[in-house]
TORKOL-4160 file (C-alpha; in steps of 0.2 Angstrom, whole numbers, padded with zeros to 4 digits, m for minus):
323
<pt num="1" X="m0491" Y="0207" Z="m0551"/>
<pt num="2" X="m0493" Y="0196" Z="m0566"/>
<pt num="3" X="m0482" Y="0180" Z="m0567"/>
<pt num="4" X="m0486" Y="0166" Z="m0578"/>
<pt num="5" X="m0478" Y="0149" Z="m0582"/>
<pt num="6" X="m0492" Y="0147" Z="m0596"/>
<pt num="7" X="m0499" Y="0161" Z="m0606"/>
<pt num="8" X="m0516" Y="0158" Z="m0598"/>
<pt num="9" X="m0510" Y="0155" Z="m0579"/>
<pt num="10" X="m0507" Y="0169" Z="m0567"/>
<pt num="11" X="m0499" Y="0168" Z="m0550"/>
<pt num="12" X="m0485" Y="0172" Z="m0538"/>
<pt num="13" X="m0468" Y="0163" Z="m0537"/>
<pt num="14" X="m0466" Y="0153" Z="m0521"/>
<pt num="15" X="m0455" Y="0160" Z="m0508"/>
<pt num="16" X="m0448" Y="0143" Z="m0506"/>
<pt num="17" X="m0444" Y="0135" Z="m0523"/>
<pt num="18" X="m0448" Y="0117" Z="m0526"/>
<pt num="19" X="m0437" Y="0104" Z="m0534"/>
<pt num="20" X="m0427" Y="0112" Z="m0548"/>
<pt num="21" X="m0432" Y="0109" Z="m0566"/>
<pt num="22" X="m0420" Y="0100" Z="m0577"/>
<pt num="23" X="m0424" Y="0113" Z="m0591"/>
<pt num="24" X="m0416" Y="0130" Z="m0590"/>
<pt num="25" X="m0427" Y="0144" Z="m0583"/>
<pt num="26" X="m0432" Y="0157" Z="m0596"/>
<pt num="27" X="m0440" Y="0174" Z="m0590"/>
<pt num="28" X="m0450" Y="0183" Z="m0604"/>
<pt num="29" X="m0453" Y="0202" Z="m0599"/>
<pt num="30" X="m0465" Y="0211" Z="m0611"/>
<pt num="31" X="m0481" Y="0221" Z="m0609"/>
<pt num="32" X="m0489" Y="0214" Z="m0625"/>
<pt num="33" X="m0497" Y="0197" Z="m0622"/>
<pt num="34" X="m0495" Y="0193" Z="m0641"/>
<pt num="35" X="m0477" Y="0195" Z="m0640"/>
<pt num="36" X="m0476" Y="0184" Z="m0625"/>
<pt num="37" X="m0487" Y="0171" Z="m0633"/>
<pt num="38" X="m0476" Y="0170" Z="m0648"/>
<pt num="39" X="m0460" Y="0168" Z="m0637"/>
<pt num="40" X="m0468" Y="0155" Z="m0626"/>
<pt num="41" X="m0473" Y="0144" Z="m0641"/>
<pt num="42" X="m0455" Y="0145" Z="m0647"/>
<pt num="43" X="m0447" Y="0139" Z="m0631"/>
<pt num="44" X="m0460" Y="0130" Z="m0621"/>
<pt num="45" X="m0454" Y="0112" Z="m0626"/>
<pt num="46" X="m0435" Y="0115" Z="m0621"/>
<pt num="47" X="m0436" Y="0128" Z="m0607"/>
<pt num="48" X="m0446" Y="0131" Z="m0591"/>
<pt num="49" X="m0455" Y="0147" Z="m0597"/>
<pt num="50" X="m0460" Y="0161" Z="m0584"/>
<pt num="51" X="m0467" Y="0178" Z="m0590"/>
<pt num="52" X="m0469" Y="0196" Z="m0582"/>
<pt num="53" X="m0479" Y="0210" Z="m0590"/>
<pt num="54" X="m0469" Y="0224" Z="m0583"/>
<pt num="55" X="m0452" Y="0228" Z="m0575"/>
<pt num="56" X="m0456" Y="0229" Z="m0557"/>
<pt num="57" X="m0465" Y="0212" Z="m0558"/>
<pt num="58" X="m0449" Y="0205" Z="m0566"/>
<pt num="59" X="m0438" Y="0212" Z="m0553"/>
<pt num="60" X="m0448" Y="0204" Z="m0539"/>
<pt num="61" X="m0448" Y="0187" Z="m0548"/>
<pt num="62" X="m0430" Y="0187" Z="m0549"/>
<pt num="63" X="m0428" Y="0189" Z="m0530"/>
<pt num="64" X="m0436" Y="0173" Z="m0528"/>
<pt num="65" X="m0430" Y="0163" Z="m0543"/>
<pt num="66" X="m0415" Y="0167" Z="m0554"/>
<pt num="67" X="m0418" Y="0163" Z="m0572"/>
<pt num="68" X="m0405" Y="0156" Z="m0583"/>
<pt num="69" X="m0409" Y="0170" Z="m0596"/>
<pt num="70" X="m0421" Y="0184" Z="m0598"/>
<pt num="71" X="m0429" Y="0191" Z="m0614"/>
<pt num="72" X="m0432" Y="0209" Z="m0610"/>
<pt num="73" X="m0443" Y="0221" Z="m0620"/>
<pt num="74" X="m0435" Y="0238" Z="m0620"/>
<pt num="75" X="m0450" Y="0249" Z="m0622"/>
<pt num="76" X="m0463" Y="0247" Z="m0607"/>
<pt num="77" X="m0473" Y="0258" Z="m0597"/>
<pt num="78" X="m0469" Y="0262" Z="m0579"/>
<pt num="79" X="m0451" Y="0254" Z="m0580"/>
<pt num="80" X="m0442" Y="0252" Z="m0597"/>
<pt num="81" X="m0430" Y="0237" Z="m0601"/>
<pt num="82" X="m0414" Y="0247" Z="m0598"/>
<pt num="83" X="m0419" Y="0252" Z="m0580"/>
<pt num="84" X="m0424" Y="0234" Z="m0576"/>
<pt num="85" X="m0407" Y="0228" Z="m0583"/>
<pt num="86" X="m0398" Y="0241" Z="m0572"/>
<pt num="87" X="m0407" Y="0236" Z="m0556"/>
<pt num="88" X="m0403" Y="0218" Z="m0560"/>
<pt num="89" X="m0384" Y="0221" Z="m0563"/>
<pt num="90" X="m0383" Y="0231" Z="m0547"/>
<pt num="91" X="m0389" Y="0216" Z="m0536"/>
<pt num="92" X="m0377" Y="0202" Z="m0532"/>
<pt num="93" X="m0391" Y="0190" Z="m0532"/>
<pt num="94" X="m0395" Y="0193" Z="m0550"/>
<pt num="95" X="m0380" Y="0202" Z="m0558"/>
<pt num="96" X="m0375" Y="0186" Z="m0568"/>
<pt num="97" X="m0392" Y="0183" Z="m0576"/>
<pt num="98" X="m0389" Y="0186" Z="m0595"/>
<pt num="99" X="m0401" Y="0198" Z="m0603"/>
<pt num="100" X="m0406" Y="0198" Z="m0621"/>
<pt num="101" X="m0415" Y="0214" Z="m0626"/>
<pt num="102" X="m0430" Y="0213" Z="m0638"/>
<pt num="103" X="m0436" Y="0229" Z="m0646"/>
<pt num="104" X="m0444" Y="0236" Z="m0662"/>
<pt num="105" X="m0431" Y="0249" Z="m0663"/>
<pt num="106" X="m0417" Y="0244" Z="m0675"/>
<pt num="107" X="m0402" Y="0256" Z="m0676"/>
<pt num="108" X="m0384" Y="0255" Z="m0670"/>
<pt num="109" X="m0386" Y="0268" Z="m0657"/>
<pt num="110" X="m0400" Y="0258" Z="m0648"/>
<pt num="111" X="m0390" Y="0242" Z="m0650"/>
<pt num="112" X="m0375" Y="0250" Z="m0642"/>
<pt num="113" X="m0385" Y="0257" Z="m0627"/>
<pt num="114" X="m0391" Y="0239" Z="m0624"/>
<pt num="115" X="m0374" Y="0233" Z="m0623"/>
<pt num="116" X="m0368" Y="0247" Z="m0612"/>
<pt num="117" X="m0383" Y="0243" Z="m0599"/>
<pt num="118" X="m0376" Y="0225" Z="m0598"/>
<pt num="119" X="m0386" Y="0215" Z="m0611"/>
<pt num="120" X="m0378" Y="0201" Z="m0619"/>
<pt num="121" X="m0387" Y="0202" Z="m0635"/>
<pt num="122" X="m0400" Y="0212" Z="m0645"/>
<pt num="123" X="m0415" Y="0206" Z="m0655"/>
<pt num="124" X="m0425" Y="0217" Z="m0666"/>
<pt num="125" X="m0443" Y="0215" Z="m0670"/>
<pt num="126" X="m0450" Y="0207" Z="m0681"/>
<pt num="127" X="m0438" Y="0193" Z="m0678"/>
<pt num="128" X="m0436" Y="0176" Z="m0687"/>
<pt num="129" X="m0440" Y="0161" Z="m0676"/>
<pt num="130" X="m0425" Y="0151" Z="m0680"/>
<pt num="131" X="m0413" Y="0166" Z="m0677"/>
<pt num="132" X="m0421" Y="0169" Z="m0659"/>
<pt num="133" X="m0420" Y="0151" Z="m0655"/>
<pt num="134" X="m0401" Y="0150" Z="m0660"/>
<pt num="135" X="m0397" Y="0165" Z="m0650"/>
<pt num="136" X="m0406" Y="0159" Z="m0635"/>
<pt num="137" X="m0398" Y="0142" Z="m0636"/>
<pt num="138" X="m0381" Y="0150" Z="m0638"/>
<pt num="139" X="m0383" Y="0160" Z="m0622"/>
<pt num="140" X="m0390" Y="0146" Z="m0612"/>
<pt num="141" X="m0374" Y="0136" Z="m0617"/>
<pt num="142" X="m0363" Y="0150" Z="m0611"/>
<pt num="143" X="m0373" Y="0152" Z="m0595"/>
<pt num="144" X="m0371" Y="0134" Z="m0591"/>
<pt num="145" X="m0352" Y="0135" Z="m0594"/>
<pt num="146" X="m0350" Y="0151" Z="m0584"/>
<pt num="147" X="m0360" Y="0143" Z="m0570"/>
<pt num="148" X="m0349" Y="0128" Z="m0569"/>
<pt num="149" X="m0333" Y="0139" Z="m0569"/>
<pt num="150" X="m0341" Y="0150" Z="m0555"/>
<pt num="151" X="m0346" Y="0135" Z="m0545"/>
<pt num="152" X="m0328" Y="0129" Z="m0545"/>
<pt num="153" X="m0322" Y="0146" Z="m0540"/>
<pt num="154" X="m0335" Y="0145" Z="m0525"/>
<pt num="155" X="m0331" Y="0128" Z="m0519"/>
<pt num="156" X="m0319" Y="0123" Z="m0505"/>
<pt num="157" X="m0306" Y="0112" Z="m0514"/>
<pt num="158" X="m0304" Y="0100" Z="m0499"/>
<pt num="159" X="m0322" Y="0097" Z="m0493"/>
<pt num="160" X="m0332" Y="0101" Z="m0508"/>
<pt num="161" X="m0344" Y="0112" Z="m0499"/>
<pt num="162" X="m0345" Y="0131" Z="m0502"/>
<pt num="163" X="m0329" Y="0142" Z="m0498"/>
<pt num="164" X="m0328" Y="0158" Z="m0488"/>
<pt num="165" X="m0331" Y="0168" Z="m0504"/>
<pt num="166" X="m0347" Y="0159" Z="m0507"/>
<pt num="167" X="m0353" Y="0161" Z="m0490"/>
<pt num="168" X="m0350" Y="0180" Z="m0489"/>
<pt num="169" X="m0359" Y="0182" Z="m0506"/>
<pt num="170" X="m0374" Y="0171" Z="m0501"/>
<pt num="171" X="m0376" Y="0179" Z="m0484"/>
<pt num="172" X="m0377" Y="0197" Z="m0492"/>
<pt num="173" X="m0390" Y="0191" Z="m0504"/>
<pt num="174" X="m0401" Y="0181" Z="m0491"/>
<pt num="175" X="m0399" Y="0196" Z="m0479"/>
<pt num="176" X="m0407" Y="0208" Z="m0491"/>
<pt num="177" X="m0420" Y="0195" Z="m0497"/>
<pt num="178" X="m0426" Y="0191" Z="m0479"/>
<pt num="179" X="m0426" Y="0210" Z="m0475"/>
<pt num="180" X="m0438" Y="0213" Z="m0490"/>
<pt num="181" X="m0449" Y="0198" Z="m0485"/>
<pt num="182" X="m0448" Y="0201" Z="m0466"/>
<pt num="183" X="m0442" Y="0183" Z="m0463"/>
<pt num="184" X="m0430" Y="0177" Z="m0450"/>
<pt num="185" X="m0412" Y="0172" Z="m0454"/>
<pt num="186" X="m0402" Y="0160" Z="m0444"/>
<pt num="187" X="m0383" Y="0155" Z="m0444"/>
<pt num="188" X="m0375" Y="0140" Z="m0436"/>
<pt num="189" X="m0356" Y="0141" Z="m0434"/>
<pt num="190" X="m0347" Y="0124" Z="m0430"/>
<pt num="191" X="m0330" Y="0120" Z="m0424"/>
<pt num="192" X="m0323" Y="0102" Z="m0423"/>
<pt num="193" X="m0318" Y="0099" Z="m0405"/>
<pt num="194" X="m0299" Y="0096" Z="m0402"/>
<pt num="195" X="m0295" Y="0095" Z="m0421"/>
<pt num="196" X="m0277" Y="0101" Z="m0418"/>
<pt num="197" X="m0274" Y="0086" Z="m0407"/>
<pt num="198" X="m0283" Y="0075" Z="m0420"/>
<pt num="199" X="m0271" Y="0081" Z="m0433"/>
<pt num="200" X="m0256" Y="0080" Z="m0422"/>
<pt num="201" X="m0260" Y="0062" Z="m0417"/>
<pt num="202" X="m0267" Y="0054" Z="m0433"/>
<pt num="203" X="m0258" Y="0065" Z="m0446"/>
<pt num="204" X="m0264" Y="0078" Z="m0458"/>
<pt num="205" X="m0269" Y="0067" Z="m0471"/>
<pt num="206" X="m0281" Y="0058" Z="m0459"/>
<pt num="207" X="m0287" Y="0076" Z="m0454"/>
<pt num="208" X="m0291" Y="0080" Z="m0472"/>
<pt num="209" X="m0301" Y="0064" Z="m0473"/>
<pt num="210" X="m0310" Y="0068" Z="m0457"/>
<pt num="211" X="m0315" Y="0085" Z="m0463"/>
<pt num="212" X="m0321" Y="0078" Z="m0479"/>
<pt num="213" X="m0332" Y="0066" Z="m0469"/>
<pt num="214" X="m0339" Y="0080" Z="m0458"/>
<pt num="215" X="m0343" Y="0091" Z="m0473"/>
<pt num="216" X="m0353" Y="0076" Z="m0481"/>
<pt num="217" X="m0362" Y="0073" Z="m0464"/>
<pt num="218" X="m0367" Y="0092" Z="m0462"/>
<pt num="219" X="m0373" Y="0093" Z="m0480"/>
<pt num="220" X="m0384" Y="0078" Z="m0478"/>
<pt num="221" X="m0394" Y="0086" Z="m0465"/>
<pt num="222" X="m0400" Y="0100" Z="m0476"/>
<pt num="223" X="m0414" Y="0097" Z="m0490"/>
<pt num="224" X="m0419" Y="0115" Z="m0495"/>
<pt num="225" X="m0410" Y="0121" Z="m0510"/>
<pt num="226" X="m0407" Y="0139" Z="m0502"/>
<pt num="227" X="m0398" Y="0132" Z="m0487"/>
<pt num="228" X="m0379" Y="0133" Z="m0487"/>
<pt num="229" X="m0365" Y="0124" Z="m0479"/>
<pt num="230" X="m0348" Y="0132" Z="m0480"/>
<pt num="231" X="m0331" Y="0130" Z="m0474"/>
<pt num="232" X="m0328" Y="0145" Z="m0464"/>
<pt num="233" X="m0309" Y="0142" Z="m0461"/>
<pt num="234" X="m0298" Y="0128" Z="m0454"/>
<pt num="235" X="m0309" Y="0116" Z="m0445"/>
<pt num="236" X="m0324" Y="0128" Z="m0444"/>
<pt num="237" X="m0340" Y="0127" Z="m0454"/>
<pt num="238" X="m0355" Y="0138" Z="m0456"/>
<pt num="239" X="m0372" Y="0136" Z="m0461"/>
<pt num="240" X="m0385" Y="0149" Z="m0468"/>
<pt num="241" X="m0403" Y="0145" Z="m0465"/>
<pt num="242" X="m0414" Y="0158" Z="m0473"/>
<pt num="243" X="m0433" Y="0159" Z="m0468"/>
<pt num="244" X="m0428" Y="0149" Z="m0452"/>
<pt num="245" X="m0433" Y="0155" Z="m0434"/>
<pt num="246" X="m0422" Y="0151" Z="m0419"/>
<pt num="247" X="m0432" Y="0135" Z="m0415"/>
<pt num="248" X="m0429" Y="0128" Z="m0432"/>
<pt num="249" X="m0411" Y="0132" Z="m0432"/>
<pt num="250" X="m0408" Y="0124" Z="m0415"/>
<pt num="251" X="m0417" Y="0108" Z="m0421"/>
<pt num="252" X="m0405" Y="0108" Z="m0436"/>
<pt num="253" X="m0390" Y="0111" Z="m0425"/>
<pt num="254" X="m0394" Y="0096" Z="m0414"/>
<pt num="255" X="m0396" Y="0085" Z="m0430"/>
<pt num="256" X="m0379" Y="0091" Z="m0436"/>
<pt num="257" X="m0371" Y="0087" Z="m0419"/>
<pt num="258" X="m0378" Y="0069" Z="m0420"/>
<pt num="259" X="m0374" Y="0067" Z="m0438"/>
<pt num="260" X="m0356" Y="0070" Z="m0435"/>
<pt num="261" X="m0355" Y="0060" Z="m0418"/>
<pt num="262" X="m0363" Y="0045" Z="m0428"/>
<pt num="263" X="m0349" Y="0045" Z="m0440"/>
<pt num="264" X="m0339" Y="0037" Z="m0426"/>
<pt num="265" X="m0322" Y="0043" Z="m0431"/>
<pt num="266" X="m0310" Y="0038" Z="m0417"/>
<pt num="267" X="m0302" Y="0053" Z="m0407"/>
<pt num="268" X="m0291" Y="0046" Z="m0393"/>
<pt num="269" X="m0285" Y="0063" Z="m0389"/>
<pt num="270" X="m0302" Y="0072" Z="m0387"/>
<pt num="271" X="m0308" Y="0077" Z="m0369"/>
<pt num="272" X="m0326" Y="0075" Z="m0372"/>
<pt num="273" X="m0328" Y="0058" Z="m0381"/>
<pt num="274" X="m0319" Y="0044" Z="m0390"/>
<pt num="275" X="m0325" Y="0050" Z="m0406"/>
<pt num="276" X="m0325" Y="0066" Z="m0416"/>
<pt num="277" X="m0337" Y="0079" Z="m0410"/>
<pt num="278" X="m0343" Y="0097" Z="m0414"/>
<pt num="279" X="m0347" Y="0112" Z="m0404"/>
<pt num="280" X="m0361" Y="0124" Z="m0412"/>
<pt num="281" X="m0366" Y="0142" Z="m0410"/>
<pt num="282" X="m0383" Y="0147" Z="m0417"/>
<pt num="283" X="m0389" Y="0164" Z="m0420"/>
<pt num="284" X="m0405" Y="0171" Z="m0427"/>
<pt num="285" X="m0411" Y="0188" Z="m0432"/>
<pt num="286" X="m0424" Y="0197" Z="m0442"/>
<pt num="287" X="m0414" Y="0207" Z="m0455"/>
<pt num="288" X="m0416" Y="0225" Z="m0458"/>
<pt num="289" X="m0412" Y="0233" Z="m0475"/>
<pt num="290" X="m0397" Y="0243" Z="m0474"/>
<pt num="291" X="m0389" Y="0234" Z="m0459"/>
<pt num="292" X="m0374" Y="0223" Z="m0460"/>
<pt num="293" X="m0375" Y="0205" Z="m0456"/>
<pt num="294" X="m0358" Y="0205" Z="m0447"/>
<pt num="295" X="m0368" Y="0206" Z="m0431"/>
<pt num="296" X="m0376" Y="0190" Z="m0434"/>
<pt num="297" X="m0359" Y="0182" Z="m0437"/>
<pt num="298" X="m0353" Y="0189" Z="m0422"/>
<pt num="299" X="m0367" Y="0183" Z="m0412"/>
<pt num="300" X="m0365" Y="0165" Z="m0418"/>
<pt num="301" X="m0347" Y="0166" Z="m0414"/>
<pt num="302" X="m0350" Y="0171" Z="m0396"/>
<pt num="303" X="m0363" Y="0156" Z="m0394"/>
<pt num="304" X="m0349" Y="0145" Z="m0401"/>
<pt num="305" X="m0337" Y="0151" Z="m0388"/>
<pt num="306" X="m0350" Y="0149" Z="m0374"/>
<pt num="307" X="m0353" Y="0131" Z="m0381"/>
<pt num="308" X="m0334" Y="0127" Z="m0380"/>
<pt num="309" X="m0332" Y="0135" Z="m0363"/>
<pt num="310" X="m0346" Y="0125" Z="m0357"/>
<pt num="311" X="m0338" Y="0108" Z="m0361"/>
<pt num="312" X="m0339" Y="0107" Z="m0380"/>
<pt num="313" X="m0349" Y="0094" Z="m0390"/>
<pt num="314" X="m0365" Y="0105" Z="m0388"/>
<pt num="315" X="m0375" Y="0119" Z="m0394"/>
<pt num="316" X="m0378" Y="0137" Z="m0387"/>
<pt num="317" X="m0391" Y="0148" Z="m0396"/>
<pt num="318" X="m0397" Y="0166" Z="m0396"/>
<pt num="319" X="m0411" Y="0177" Z="m0404"/>
<pt num="320" X="m0404" Y="0194" Z="m0407"/>
<pt num="321" X="m0417" Y="0206" Z="m0399"/>
<pt num="322" X="m0424" Y="0220" Z="m0409"/>
<pt num="323" X="m0424" Y="0238" Z="m0401"/>
């Protein structure tokens, strides 16, 4: 594979991304180093520029980091740009990445085919630098706007964490990614203890504030960008922990339980404490391509049931065995 963040540097993307750059991420895919160098010089000051010299490398890169925009050469050996685009558009993880096709072919039929395959624009070689920069800036602006709208549609309106739709899509994507990388995937399912009694005694407005405080406390425990806290429904939350073995998920669950207890939200009607507490079910598996993550959710739900039946305000966990 050949990935570069500078024309002279070669390396692989990290499986665990570091701190996100403030600049938009631009991926240039072209089998000609001269074309890459030209585009790199155009955008190096306003974008974080990464490069791949063939289609398979570009697809692998996008599984680890999702660019804000791809400049994709149409004619490449092994896998052409249209095939790369189709693969990206068929994957939930990458289907929203805008793609601008770059090619030496300059005819209406070629351009029409590019739009049919899912491209957002078409640049013919030789191109004028100012035109390319203007088009890239336009599509980066559109991407930022669509990301904002998508974020609003994937956020729970009350608590500000991810909603159920966001959770479902993220779990599918992380399941496939962990299956490819042969990494473990963990879930933590959380239920607020005796929350109906809390609502009945303190009122629904106080219940809403309580859930908001709990959501903030849960989010504060997670530092990695690819971990996700979501509202699963009612007073239930769920956390996705990719690349995390059972021991690591158990440690996080204990931190979550303490973080909520330390909020010291009074709960006179609880049978386990005089403050709000949570019960947690933890499940870990090593995903297999083609299998459904529903079994992992079911296992976490069963562990949550055991935690509640055992007295609440505690965690139960299980590693799903492989045959």
